[in-house]
OpenMM code with the backbone's topology and positions (N, CA, C; nanometers):
from openmm import Vec3, app, unit

residues = "MET ASP ARG LEU GLU TYR LEU GLN ASP ASN VAL ASP ALA THR GLU ASP VAL LEU VAL VAL ASP PHE ASP LYS LEU SER CYS VAL THR ALA VAL LEU SER ASN VAL SER SER TRP GLY ALA ARG LEU THR GLY LYS LYS ILE GLY ASP LEU HIS ARG ASN ILE GLY ILE ARG ILE GLY ASP SER ASP ARG LEU VAL LYS ALA ARG VAL MET ALA VAL LYS GLY GLN ASP ALA SER ILE VAL PHE PRO GLN ASP GLU GLU LYS VAL SER ASP LYS ARG ARG GLU ARG ARG ASN SER VAL SER ILE PRO VAL THR ILE THR ASP ARG GLU GLY ILE THR GLU ILE SER GLY LEU ILE VAL ASP ALA GLY ALA ASN GLY CYS ARG ILE SER ALA LYS GLY LEU THR ALA LEU PRO ASP GLU VAL MET LEU LYS ILE LYS ARG PHE GLU LYS PRO VAL VAL GLY GLU PHE ALA TRP ARG ASN GLU THR SER ALA GLY VAL ARG LEU LEU TRP ASN GLU GLY GLU MET PRO".split()
positions = [
    Vec3(0.2445, 5.2763, 2.1869),
    Vec3(0.2217, 5.3109, 2.0482),
    Vec3(0.0841, 5.2650, 2.0007),
    Vec3(0.0236, 5.1717, 2.0687),
    Vec3(-0.1074, 5.1224, 2.0275),
    Vec3(-0.2098, 5.2352, 2.0270),
    Vec3(-0.2006, 5.3248, 2.1247),
    Vec3(-0.2951, 5.4357, 2.1338),
    Vec3(-0.2759, 5.5313, 2.0149),
    Vec3(-0.1525, 5.5520, 1.9744),
    Vec3(-0.1243, 5.6373, 1.8591),
    Vec3(-0.1839, 5.5771, 1.7328),
    Vec3(-0.1705, 5.4469, 1.7163),
    Vec3(-0.2294, 5.3793, 1.6004),
    Vec3(-0.3816, 5.3912, 1.6024),
    Vec3(-0.4405, 5.3807, 1.7208),
    Vec3(-0.5856, 5.3973, 1.7336),
    Vec3(-0.6260, 5.5373, 1.6874),
    Vec3(-0.5500, 5.6380, 1.7298),
    Vec3(-0.5809, 5.7756, 1.6909),
    Vec3(-0.5650, 5.7965, 1.5403),
    Vec3(-0.4695, 5.7274, 1.4795),
    Vec3(-0.4501, 5.7377, 1.3348),
    Vec3(-0.5673, 5.6759, 1.2597),
    Vec3(-0.6200, 5.5664, 1.3126),
    Vec3(-0.7294, 5.4954, 1.2463),
    Vec3(-0.8646, 5.5637, 1.2639),
    Vec3(-0.8785, 5.6455, 1.3675),
    Vec3(-1.0060, 5.7110, 1.3980),
    Vec3(-0.9908, 5.8617, 1.3835),
    Vec3(-1.0359, 5.9127, 1.2714),
    Vec3(-1.0147, 6.0524, 1.2336),
    Vec3(-1.0670, 6.1510, 1.3378),
    Vec3(-1.1800, 6.1236, 1.3985),
    Vec3(-1.2398, 6.2171, 1.4936),
    Vec3(-1.1918, 6.1971, 1.6370),
    Vec3(-1.1049, 6.1013, 1.6616),
    Vec3(-1.0594, 6.0714, 1.7976),
    Vec3(-0.9655, 6.1802, 1.8495),
    Vec3(-0.9736, 6.2050, 1.9800),
    Vec3(-0.8829, 6.2986, 2.0469),
    Vec3(-0.8272, 6.2315, 2.1718),
    Vec3(-0.7180, 6.2850, 2.2221),
    Vec3(-0.6539, 6.2270, 2.3403),
    Vec3(-0.5860, 6.3377, 2.4198),
    Vec3(-0.6095, 6.3392, 2.5515),
    Vec3(-0.5369, 6.4309, 2.6386),
    Vec3(-0.3933, 6.3809, 2.6503),
    Vec3(-0.2963, 6.4702, 2.6319),
    Vec3(-0.1558, 6.4309, 2.6327),
    Vec3(-0.0725, 6.5290, 2.7149),
    Vec3(0.0446, 6.4823, 2.7528),
    Vec3(0.1451, 6.5675, 2.8146),
    Vec3(0.2531, 6.5895, 2.7094),
    Vec3(0.2874, 6.7146, 2.6846),
    Vec3(0.3873, 6.7482, 2.5829),
    Vec3(0.5131, 6.7992, 2.6531),
    Vec3(0.6254, 6.7351, 2.6239),
    Vec3(0.7543, 6.7744, 2.6810),
    Vec3(0.8320, 6.8508, 2.5748),
    Vec3(0.8701, 6.9734, 2.6089),
    Vec3(0.9498, 7.0565, 2.5186),
    Vec3(1.0971, 7.0298, 2.5487),
    Vec3(1.1670, 6.9638, 2.4559),
    Vec3(1.3076, 6.9292, 2.4777),
    Vec3(1.3984, 7.0511, 2.4712),
    Vec3(1.3570, 7.1556, 2.4008),
    Vec3(1.4392, 7.2754, 2.3887),
    Vec3(1.4370, 7.3584, 2.5167),
    Vec3(1.3196, 7.3714, 2.5785),
    Vec3(1.3050, 7.4527, 2.6995),
    Vec3(1.2982, 7.3690, 2.8270),
    Vec3(1.2936, 7.2357, 2.8106),
    Vec3(1.2790, 7.1440, 2.9240),
    Vec3(1.1586, 7.1817, 3.0099),
    Vec3(1.0450, 7.1974, 2.9415),
    Vec3(0.9202, 7.2291, 3.0100),
    Vec3(0.8101, 7.1358, 2.9605),
    Vec3(0.6967, 7.1366, 3.0303),
    Vec3(0.5833, 7.0506, 2.9942),
    Vec3(0.4559, 7.1333, 2.9847),
    Vec3(0.3689, 7.0950, 2.8925),
    Vec3(0.2352, 7.1537, 2.8834),
    Vec3(0.1358, 7.0412, 2.8570),
    Vec3(0.0115, 7.0625, 2.8991),
    Vec3(-0.0934, 6.9659, 2.8672),
    Vec3(-0.1630, 7.0128, 2.7405),
    Vec3(-0.2120, 6.9170, 2.6628),
    Vec3(-0.2765, 6.9502, 2.5361),
    Vec3(-0.3698, 6.8374, 2.4959),
    Vec3(-0.4443, 6.8620, 2.3889),
    Vec3(-0.5298, 6.7602, 2.3290),
    Vec3(-0.4722, 6.7289, 2.1909),
    Vec3(-0.4494, 6.6004, 2.1662),
    Vec3(-0.3957, 6.5536, 2.0390),
    Vec3(-0.5116, 6.5139, 1.9488),
    Vec3(-0.5120, 6.5627, 1.8240),
    Vec3(-0.6199, 6.5299, 1.7297),
    Vec3(-0.5659, 6.5311, 1.5874),
    Vec3(-0.6535, 6.4959, 1.4920),
    Vec3(-0.6158, 6.4917, 1.3496),
    Vec3(-0.4860, 6.4133, 1.3285),
    Vec3(-0.4737, 6.2986, 1.3900),
    Vec3(-0.3506, 6.2205, 1.3858),
    Vec3(-0.3426, 6.1412, 1.2555),
    Vec3(-0.2271, 6.1518, 1.1900),
    Vec3(-0.1992, 6.0709, 1.0712),
    Vec3(-0.0614, 6.0084, 1.0896),
    Vec3(-0.0153, 5.9349, 0.9916),
    Vec3(0.1165, 5.8723, 1.0029),
    Vec3(0.2290, 5.9757, 0.9999),
    Vec3(0.2042, 6.0927, 0.9446),
    Vec3(0.3092, 6.1933, 0.9324),
    Vec3(0.2989, 6.3071, 1.0326),
    Vec3(0.1825, 6.3269, 1.0976),
    Vec3(0.1706, 6.4388, 1.1899),
    Vec3(0.0362, 6.4451, 1.2590),
    Vec3(0.0113, 6.5591, 1.3266),
    Vec3(-0.1122, 6.5754, 1.4033),
    Vec3(-0.1303, 6.7221, 1.4410),
    Vec3(-0.2365, 6.7468, 1.5209),
    Vec3(-0.2623, 6.8805, 1.5745),
    Vec3(-0.2633, 6.8711, 1.7263),
    Vec3(-0.2015, 6.9686, 1.7912),
    Vec3(-0.2073, 6.9817, 1.9363),
    Vec3(-0.2848, 7.1078, 1.9688),
    Vec3(-0.3736, 7.0992, 2.0673),
    Vec3(-0.4521, 7.2145, 2.1093),
    Vec3(-0.4385, 7.2298, 2.2603),
    Vec3(-0.4092, 7.3521, 2.3051),
    Vec3(-0.3969, 7.3772, 2.4482),
    Vec3(-0.3689, 7.5235, 2.4759),
    Vec3(-0.3935, 7.5644, 2.6011),
    Vec3(-0.3765, 7.7043, 2.6403),
    Vec3(-0.2320, 7.7522, 2.6291),
    Vec3(-0.1360, 7.6635, 2.6542),
    Vec3(0.0053, 7.7040, 2.6536),
    Vec3(0.0821, 7.6514, 2.5320),
    Vec3(0.0113, 7.6184, 2.4258),
    Vec3(0.0763, 7.5656, 2.3050),
    Vec3(0.1777, 7.6644, 2.2490),
    Vec3(0.1501, 7.7922, 2.2604),
    Vec3(0.2416, 7.8947, 2.2106),
    Vec3(0.3767, 7.8944, 2.2799),
    Vec3(0.3868, 7.8293, 2.3955),
    Vec3(0.5132, 7.8222, 2.4690),
    Vec3(0.6089, 7.7169, 2.4129),
    Vec3(0.5578, 7.6294, 2.3262),
    Vec3(0.6406, 7.5200, 2.2750),
    Vec3(0.7392, 7.5682, 2.1695),
    Vec3(0.8581, 7.5103, 2.1739),
    Vec3(0.9563, 7.5317, 2.0679),
    Vec3(0.9502, 7.4147, 1.9717),
    Vec3(1.0541, 7.3928, 1.8948),
    Vec3(1.0520, 7.2976, 1.7834),
    Vec3(1.0494, 7.1495, 1.8233),
    Vec3(1.1384, 7.1040, 1.9093),
    Vec3(1.1541, 6.9613, 1.9393),
    Vec3(1.0749, 6.9216, 2.0626),
    Vec3(0.9798, 6.8298, 2.0427),
    Vec3(0.8928, 6.7900, 2.1530),
    Vec3(0.8793, 6.6382, 2.1603),
    Vec3(0.8330, 6.5934, 2.2755),
    Vec3(0.7948, 6.4546, 2.2957),
    Vec3(0.6535, 6.4539, 2.3504),
    Vec3(0.5723, 6.3594, 2.3069),
    Vec3(0.4318, 6.3545, 2.3481),
    Vec3(0.4075, 6.2254, 2.4244),
    Vec3(0.3568, 6.2398, 2.5471),
    Vec3(0.3195, 6.1224, 2.6264),
    Vec3(0.1702, 6.1003, 2.6077),
    Vec3(0.1373, 5.9875, 2.5470),
    Vec3(-0.0020, 5.9538, 2.5190),
    Vec3(-0.0507, 5.8582, 2.6269),
    Vec3(-0.1578, 5.8970, 2.6959),
    Vec3(-0.2126, 5.8130, 2.8029),
    Vec3(-0.1112, 5.7953, 2.9140),
    Vec3(-0.0993, 5.6725, 2.9648),
    Vec3(-0.0035, 5.6456, 3.0724),
    Vec3(0.1202, 5.5727, 3.0199),
    Vec3(0.1513, 5.5941, 2.8940),
    Vec3(0.2658, 5.5290, 2.8302),
    Vec3(0.3966, 5.5658, 2.9003),
    Vec3(0.4894, 5.4711, 2.9019),
    Vec3(0.6223, 5.4955, 2.9580),
    Vec3(0.7153, 5.5608, 2.8566),
    Vec3(0.6698, 5.5750, 2.7331),
    Vec3(0.7544, 5.6286, 2.6265),
    Vec3(0.6916, 5.7548, 2.5675),
    Vec3(0.7794, 5.8384, 2.5121),
    Vec3(0.7342, 5.9584, 2.4428),
    Vec3(0.7376, 5.9349, 2.2925),
    Vec3(0.6471, 6.0007, 2.2223),
    Vec3(0.6477, 5.9994, 2.0764),
    Vec3(0.7189, 6.1269, 2.0325),
    Vec3(0.8256, 6.1115, 1.9554),
    Vec3(0.9043, 6.2251, 1.9099),
    Vec3(0.8280, 6.3007, 1.8020),
    Vec3(0.8313, 6.4355, 1.8105),
    Vec3(0.7619, 6.5177, 1.7112),
    Vec3(0.8312, 6.6533, 1.6998),
    Vec3(0.7936, 6.7276, 1.5946),
    Vec3(0.8448, 6.8630, 1.5738),
    Vec3(0.7275, 6.9573, 1.5526),
    Vec3(0.7344, 7.0715, 1.6165),
    Vec3(0.6329, 7.1748, 1.5972),
    Vec3(0.6671, 7.2487, 1.4684),
    Vec3(0.5715, 7.2525, 1.3761),
    Vec3(0.5948, 7.3191, 1.2484),
    Vec3(0.5309, 7.4577, 1.2430),
    Vec3(0.4148, 7.4729, 1.3081),
    Vec3(0.3460, 7.6021, 1.3067),
    Vec3(0.2554, 7.6116, 1.4285),
    Vec3(0.2394, 7.7343, 1.4787),
    Vec3(0.1499, 7.7591, 1.5919),
    Vec3(0.0592, 7.8753, 1.5542),
    Vec3(-0.0711, 7.8575, 1.5791),
    Vec3(-0.1669, 7.9653, 1.5559),
    Vec3(-0.2684, 7.9603, 1.6687),
    Vec3(-0.2691, 8.0626, 1.7507),
    Vec3(-0.3599, 8.0654, 1.8647),
    Vec3(-0.3269, 7.9531, 1.9621),
    Vec3(-0.4266, 7.8664, 1.9864),
    Vec3(-0.4072, 7.7546, 2.0786),
    Vec3(-0.3797, 7.6235, 2.0057),
    Vec3(-0.3554, 7.6297, 1.8746),
    Vec3(-0.3300, 7.5093, 1.7951),
    Vec3(-0.1861, 7.5071, 1.7435),
    Vec3(-0.1306, 7.3867, 1.7394),
    Vec3(0.0026, 7.3669, 1.6814),
    Vec3(-0.0044, 7.2529, 1.5820),
    Vec3(0.0594, 7.2721, 1.4687),
    Vec3(0.0729, 7.1670, 1.3684),
    Vec3(0.2065, 7.0984, 1.3946),
    Vec3(0.2028, 6.9641, 1.4095),
    Vec3(0.3257, 6.8904, 1.4387),
    Vec3(0.3479, 6.7814, 1.3348),
    Vec3(0.4730, 6.7417, 1.3185),
    Vec3(0.5068, 6.6292, 1.2308),
    Vec3(0.5885, 6.5283, 1.3109),
    Vec3(0.5729, 6.4010, 1.2734),
    Vec3(0.6512, 6.2935, 1.3333),
    Vec3(0.7698, 6.2668, 1.2414),
    Vec3(0.8921, 6.2671, 1.2938),
    Vec3(1.0083, 6.2380, 1.2081),
    Vec3(0.9955, 6.0997, 1.1462),
    Vec3(1.0369, 6.0875, 1.0209),
    Vec3(1.0309, 5.9593, 0.9519),
    Vec3(1.1438, 5.8698, 0.9994),
    Vec3(1.1331, 5.7396, 0.9739),
    Vec3(1.2292, 5.6407, 1.0213),
    Vec3(1.3719, 5.6713, 0.9803),
    Vec3(1.3928, 5.7201, 0.8575),
    Vec3(1.5290, 5.7436, 0.8135),
    Vec3(1.5959, 5.8543, 0.8938),
    Vec3(1.5188, 5.9423, 0.9564),
    Vec3(1.5781, 6.0456, 1.0386),
    Vec3(1.6172, 5.9932, 1.1765),
    Vec3(1.5608, 5.8816, 1.2174),
    Vec3(1.5936, 5.8258, 1.3476),
    Vec3(1.7352, 5.7715, 1.3500),
    Vec3(1.7834, 5.7270, 1.2370),
    Vec3(1.9185, 5.6738, 1.2289),
    Vec3(2.0091, 5.7882, 1.1874),
    Vec3(2.0908, 5.8332, 1.2795),
    Vec3(2.1792, 5.9434, 1.2455),
    Vec3(2.3133, 5.8896, 1.1991),
    Vec3(2.3748, 5.9629, 1.1099),
    Vec3(2.5055, 5.9239, 1.0597),
    Vec3(2.6094, 5.9756, 1.1581),
    Vec3(2.6743, 5.8859, 1.2284),
    Vec3(2.7694, 5.9236, 1.3316),
    Vec3(2.9106, 5.9413, 1.2779),
    Vec3(2.9257, 5.9330, 1.1498),
    Vec3(3.0587, 5.9452, 1.0912),
    Vec3(3.1091, 6.0881, 1.1020),
    Vec3(3.2393, 6.1000, 1.1194),
    Vec3(3.3025, 6.2314, 1.1276),
    Vec3(3.3335, 6.2881, 0.9901),
    Vec3(3.3188, 6.2067, 0.8886),
    Vec3(3.3575, 6.2476, 0.7541),
    Vec3(3.2550, 6.2011, 0.6518),
    Vec3(3.2624, 6.2606, 0.5359),
    Vec3(3.1747, 6.2224, 0.4261),
    Vec3(3.2253, 6.0941, 0.3625),
    Vec3(3.1338, 6.0078, 0.3223),
    Vec3(3.1705, 5.8848, 0.2521),
    Vec3(3.1350, 5.8998, 0.1051),
    Vec3(3.2130, 5.8328, 0.0211),
    Vec3(3.1893, 5.8342, -0.1229),
    Vec3(3.1510, 5.6948, -0.1694),
    Vec3(3.0519, 5.6873, -0.2570),
    Vec3(3.0137, 5.5577, -0.3135),
    Vec3(3.1226, 5.5128, -0.4096),
    Vec3(3.1699, 5.3899, -0.3901),
    Vec3(3.2764, 5.3343, -0.4735),
    Vec3(3.2457, 5.1883, -0.5029),
    Vec3(3.3257, 5.1280, -0.5851),
    Vec3(3.3170, 4.9846, -0.6123),
    Vec3(3.4598, 4.9342, -0.6322),
    Vec3(3.5243, 4.9001, -0.5197),
    Vec3(3.6653, 4.8622, -0.5221),
    Vec3(3.6800, 4.7185, -0.4724),
    Vec3(3.7347, 4.6294, -0.5556),
    Vec3(3.7590, 4.4921, -0.5098),
    Vec3(3.8608, 4.4919, -0.3952),
    Vec3(3.8378, 4.4070, -0.2952),
    Vec3(3.9259, 4.4001, -0.1788),
    Vec3(3.9355, 4.2556, -0.1308),
    Vec3(4.0505, 4.2216, -0.0747),
    Vec3(4.0668, 4.0925, -0.0086),
    Vec3(4.0872, 4.1220, 0.1393),
    Vec3(4.0038, 4.0619, 0.2245),
    Vec3(4.0101, 4.0837, 0.3680),
    Vec3(4.0713, 3.9591, 0.4309),
    Vec3(4.1749, 3.9785, 0.5133),
    Vec3(4.2398, 3.8644, 0.5785),
    Vec3(4.2605, 3.8937, 0.7264),
    Vec3(4.2841, 3.7871, 0.8040),
    Vec3(4.3295, 3.8080, 0.9406),
    Vec3(4.4759, 3.8514, 0.9324),
    Vec3(4.5343, 3.8945, 1.0440),
    Vec3(4.6726, 3.9464, 1.0404),
    Vec3(4.7729, 3.8411, 0.9951),
    Vec3(4.7427, 3.7148, 1.0215),
    Vec3(4.8339, 3.6072, 0.9825),
    Vec3(4.8167, 3.5676, 0.8362),
    Vec3(4.7091, 3.6104, 0.7731),
    Vec3(4.6833, 3.5771, 0.6336),
    Vec3(4.6267, 3.4376, 0.6133),
    Vec3(4.5793, 3.3752, 0.7204),
    Vec3(4.5262, 3.2386, 0.7117),
    Vec3(4.3860, 3.2380, 0.6512),
    Vec3(4.2979, 3.3201, 0.7066),
    Vec3(4.1610, 3.3293, 0.6556),
    Vec3(4.1546, 3.4442, 0.5561),
    Vec3(4.0985, 3.4192, 0.4383),
    Vec3(4.0952, 3.5192, 0.3317),
    Vec3(3.9561, 3.5228, 0.2698),
    Vec3(3.8989, 3.6427, 0.2589),
    Vec3(3.7656, 3.6604, 0.2013),
    Vec3(3.7732, 3.7699, 0.0959),
    Vec3(3.7146, 3.7451, -0.0200),
    Vec3(3.7072, 3.8470, -0.1254),
    Vec3(3.5780, 3.9249, -0.1092),
    Vec3(3.5863, 4.0556, -0.1318),
    Vec3(3.4683, 4.1390, -0.1177),
    Vec3(3.4780, 4.2638, -0.2021),
    Vec3(3.3896, 4.3581, -0.1728),
    Vec3(3.3815, 4.4820, -0.2481),
    Vec3(3.3630, 4.5975, -0.1507),
    Vec3(3.4478, 4.6998, -0.1599),
    Vec3(3.4281, 4.8216, -0.0815),
    Vec3(3.3208, 4.9012, -0.1542),
    Vec3(3.2091, 4.9302, -0.0852),
    Vec3(3.0961, 4.9970, -0.1506),
    Vec3(3.0865, 5.1451, -0.1160),
    Vec3(3.1432, 5.1862, -0.0027),
    Vec3(3.1598, 5.3290, 0.0227),
    Vec3(3.2854, 5.3478, 0.1061),
    Vec3(3.3501, 5.4623, 0.0870),
    Vec3(3.4794, 5.4824, 0.1519),
    Vec3(3.5015, 5.6285, 0.1870),
    Vec3(3.5763, 5.6482, 0.2938),
    Vec3(3.6205, 5.7794, 0.3372),
    Vec3(3.7636, 5.7652, 0.3851),
    Vec3(3.8232, 5.8738, 0.4326),
    Vec3(3.9630, 5.8700, 0.4748),
    Vec3(3.9859, 5.7768, 0.5934),
    Vec3(3.8875, 5.7638, 0.6815),
    Vec3(3.9069, 5.6857, 0.8035),
    Vec3(3.8280, 5.5562, 0.8101),
    Vec3(3.7513, 5.5249, 0.7071),
    Vec3(3.6735, 5.4017, 0.7131),
    Vec3(3.6058, 5.3684, 0.5824),
    Vec3(3.5478, 5.2477, 0.5799),
    Vec3(3.4773, 5.2041, 0.4599),
    Vec3(3.3723, 5.0998, 0.4974),
    Vec3(3.2814, 5.0770, 0.4044),
    Vec3(3.1832, 4.9695, 0.4205),
    Vec3(3.2155, 4.8640, 0.3163),
    Vec3(3.2202, 4.7398, 0.3632),
    Vec3(3.2564, 4.6281, 0.2766),
    Vec3(3.1377, 4.5348, 0.2626),
    Vec3(3.1162, 4.4878, 0.1412),
    Vec3(3.0143, 4.3872, 0.1142),
    Vec3(3.0866, 4.2579, 0.0784),
    Vec3(3.0633, 4.1532, 0.1587),
    Vec3(3.1264, 4.0227, 0.1355),
    Vec3(3.0546, 3.9187, 0.2206),
    Vec3(3.0661, 3.7932, 0.1827),
    Vec3(3.0052, 3.6853, 0.2612),
    Vec3(3.1082, 3.6268, 0.3568),
    Vec3(3.0629, 3.5925, 0.4787),
    Vec3(3.1491, 3.5258, 0.5754),
    Vec3(3.2330, 3.6177, 0.6617),
    Vec3(3.1968, 3.7443, 0.6730),
    Vec3(3.2771, 3.8397, 0.7495),
    Vec3(3.2828, 3.8080, 0.8988),
    Vec3(3.1834, 3.7375, 0.9495),
    Vec3(3.1832, 3.7047, 1.0924),
    Vec3(3.2899, 3.6017, 1.1276),
    Vec3(3.3489, 3.5372, 1.0283),
    Vec3(3.4541, 3.4375, 1.0531),
    Vec3(3.5893, 3.5029, 1.0822),
    Vec3(3.6012, 3.6317, 1.0581),
    Vec3(3.7285, 3.7016, 1.0770),
    Vec3(3.7393, 3.7608, 1.2176),
    Vec3(3.8623, 3.7815, 1.2673),
    Vec3(3.8803, 3.8474, 1.3972),
    Vec3(3.8480, 3.9964, 1.3857),
    Vec3(3.8495, 4.0675, 1.4987),
    Vec3(3.8157, 4.2099, 1.4994),
    Vec3(3.9137, 4.2946, 1.4180),
    Vec3(4.0406, 4.2586, 1.4197),
    Vec3(4.1407, 4.3338, 1.3448),
    Vec3(4.1751, 4.2577, 1.2173),
    Vec3(4.1696, 4.3264, 1.1050),
    Vec3(4.1909, 4.2616, 0.9753),
    Vec3(4.2870, 4.3428, 0.8891),
    Vec3(4.3286, 4.2810, 0.7810),
    Vec3(4.4118, 4.3469, 0.6810),
    Vec3(4.3301, 4.3569, 0.5523),
    Vec3(4.3314, 4.4737, 0.4897),
    Vec3(4.2616, 4.4950, 0.3630),
    Vec3(4.3667, 4.5046, 0.2525),
    Vec3(4.3565, 4.4157, 0.1565),
    Vec3(4.4498, 4.4172, 0.0433),
    Vec3(4.3762, 4.4750, -0.0773),
    Vec3(4.4256, 4.5900, -0.1216),
    Vec3(4.3663, 4.6604, -0.2349),
    Vec3(4.4744, 4.6716, -0.3420),
    Vec3(4.4428, 4.6356, -0.4639),
    Vec3(4.5425, 4.6301, -0.5722),
    Vec3(4.6187, 4.7609, -0.5901),
    Vec3(4.5541, 4.8734, -0.5724),
    Vec3(4.6190, 5.0025, -0.5966),
    Vec3(4.7211, 5.0395, -0.4885),
    Vec3(4.7144, 4.9734, -0.3726),
    Vec3(4.8067, 5.0049, -0.2637),
    Vec3(4.9197, 4.9034, -0.2609),
    Vec3(5.0406, 4.9515, -0.2351),
    Vec3(5.1564, 4.8621, -0.2275),
    Vec3(5.1460, 4.7679, -0.1084),
    Vec3(5.1007, 4.8212, 0.0051),
    Vec3(5.0934, 4.7440, 0.1288),
    Vec3(4.9479, 4.7289, 0.1715),
    Vec3(4.9177, 4.6242, 0.2477),
    Vec3(4.7821, 4.6108, 0.3007),
    Vec3(4.7547, 4.7189, 0.4055),
    Vec3(4.6279, 4.7509, 0.4247),
    Vec3(4.5859, 4.8500, 0.5228),
    Vec3(4.5240, 4.7758, 0.6410),
    Vec3(4.5659, 4.8134, 0.7626),
    Vec3(4.5088, 4.7531, 0.8829),
    Vec3(4.3744, 4.8195, 0.9109),
    Vec3(4.2772, 4.7386, 0.9493),
    Vec3(4.1462, 4.7907, 0.9841),
    Vec3(4.0860, 4.7130, 1.0987),
    Vec3(3.9852, 4.7729, 1.1617),
    Vec3(3.9119, 4.7017, 1.2666),
    Vec3(3.7633, 4.7195, 1.2414),
    Vec3(3.6872, 4.6143, 1.2694),
    Vec3(3.5434, 4.6188, 1.2464),
    Vec3(3.4768, 4.7123, 1.3470),
    Vec3(3.3997, 4.8069, 1.2969),
    Vec3(3.3162, 4.8909, 1.3818),
    Vec3(3.1839, 4.8188, 1.4064),
    Vec3(3.1368, 4.7472, 1.3045),
    Vec3(3.0163, 4.6635, 1.3104),
    Vec3(3.0265, 4.5639, 1.1961),
    Vec3(2.9516, 4.4558, 1.2059),
    Vec3(2.9489, 4.3593, 1.0953),
    Vec3(2.8349, 4.2614, 1.1125),
    Vec3(2.7946, 4.2066, 0.9993),
    Vec3(2.7021, 4.0938, 0.9970),
    Vec3(2.7565, 3.9953, 0.8933),
    Vec3(2.6778, 3.8995, 0.8543),
    Vec3(2.7276, 3.7934, 0.7657),
    Vec3(2.7652, 3.8444, 0.6263),
    Vec3(2.7011, 3.9540, 0.5801),
    Vec3(2.7239, 3.9978, 0.4419),
    Vec3(2.7833, 4.1377, 0.4255),
    Vec3(2.7965, 4.2145, 0.5319),
    Vec3(2.8563, 4.3475, 0.5190),
    Vec3(2.9178, 4.3911, 0.6515),
    Vec3(3.0033, 4.4940, 0.6433),
    Vec3(3.0724, 4.5414, 0.7633),
    Vec3(3.1189, 4.6847, 0.7447),
    Vec3(3.1283, 4.7550, 0.8567),
    Vec3(3.1913, 4.8859, 0.8606),
    Vec3(3.3299, 4.8675, 0.9195),
    Vec3(3.4312, 4.9215, 0.8534),
    Vec3(3.5696, 4.9012, 0.8966),
    Vec3(3.6368, 5.0363, 0.9197),
    Vec3(3.6958, 5.0539, 1.0389),
    Vec3(3.7785, 5.1700, 1.0685),
    Vec3(3.9177, 5.1427, 1.0138),
    Vec3(3.9719, 5.2349, 0.9388),
    Vec3(4.1053, 5.2165, 0.8814),
    Vec3(4.2100, 5.2730, 0.9771),
    Vec3(4.3080, 5.1910, 1.0103),
    Vec3(4.4145, 5.2295, 1.1033),
    Vec3(4.5426, 5.2486, 1.0223),
    Vec3(4.5577, 5.3645, 0.9626),
    Vec3(4.6654, 5.3901, 0.8678),
    Vec3(4.8043, 5.3769, 0.9283),
    Vec3(4.8213, 5.4041, 1.0562),
    Vec3(4.9550, 5.4036, 1.1168),
    Vec3(4.9887, 5.2745, 1.1894),
    Vec3(4.9167, 5.1696, 1.1656),
    Vec3(4.9392, 5.0439, 1.2365),
    Vec3(5.0491, 4.9587, 1.1749),
    Vec3(5.1071, 5.0013, 1.0685),
    Vec3(5.2195, 4.9271, 1.0126),
    Vec3(5.1791, 4.8206, 0.9134),
    Vec3(5.2766, 4.7401, 0.8793),
    Vec3(5.2587, 4.6390, 0.7757),
    Vec3(5.2083, 4.5080, 0.8328),
    Vec3(5.1742, 4.4210, 0.7427),
    Vec3(5.1321, 4.2866, 0.7795),
    Vec3(5.2541, 4.2090, 0.8292),
    Vec3(5.2424, 4.1340, 0.9399),
    Vec3(5.3585, 4.0618, 0.9935),
    Vec3(5.4100, 3.9550, 0.8993),
] * unit.nanometer
topology = app.Topology()
chain = topology.addChain("A")
for resn in residues:
    res = topology.addResidue(resn, chain)
    for name in ("N", "CA", "C"):
        topology.addAtom(name, app.Element.getBySymbol(name[0]), res)
């Protein structure tokens, strides 16, 4: 990535690159120029062969820089680099809704108890904001005032102040 930063800092700089087309699984050589934090220009004889999703190998780097072809004219292609928020994909199978629901999280025995807030929720999971979540086991009980019985859940991920919980609706009641 150091070479990419150099190209961003030096407006007139160019670099010979190898471009990998992820859609066609092919490679072309090109010259990278006009590099900015959001995109660049690729120039080469076979630029017209590129489809949308590409990776660019700069110098002898072991890594590719992810990019998208936005337009091609002659031997030039205008490309953009995906922003950081696009790198993190939402792997959820369902839509989540922003909520603010008080919850008490306990282990199955009810010995350890933490108060928190459900900040987003869907049919199969929720995100909880609370302190001390790492003190709980992987399987927990969620006590919500509106429900008669606690809901069994398991941590999909967690840190000290928040967690993603898969809701296991058919796991039965608290022992």
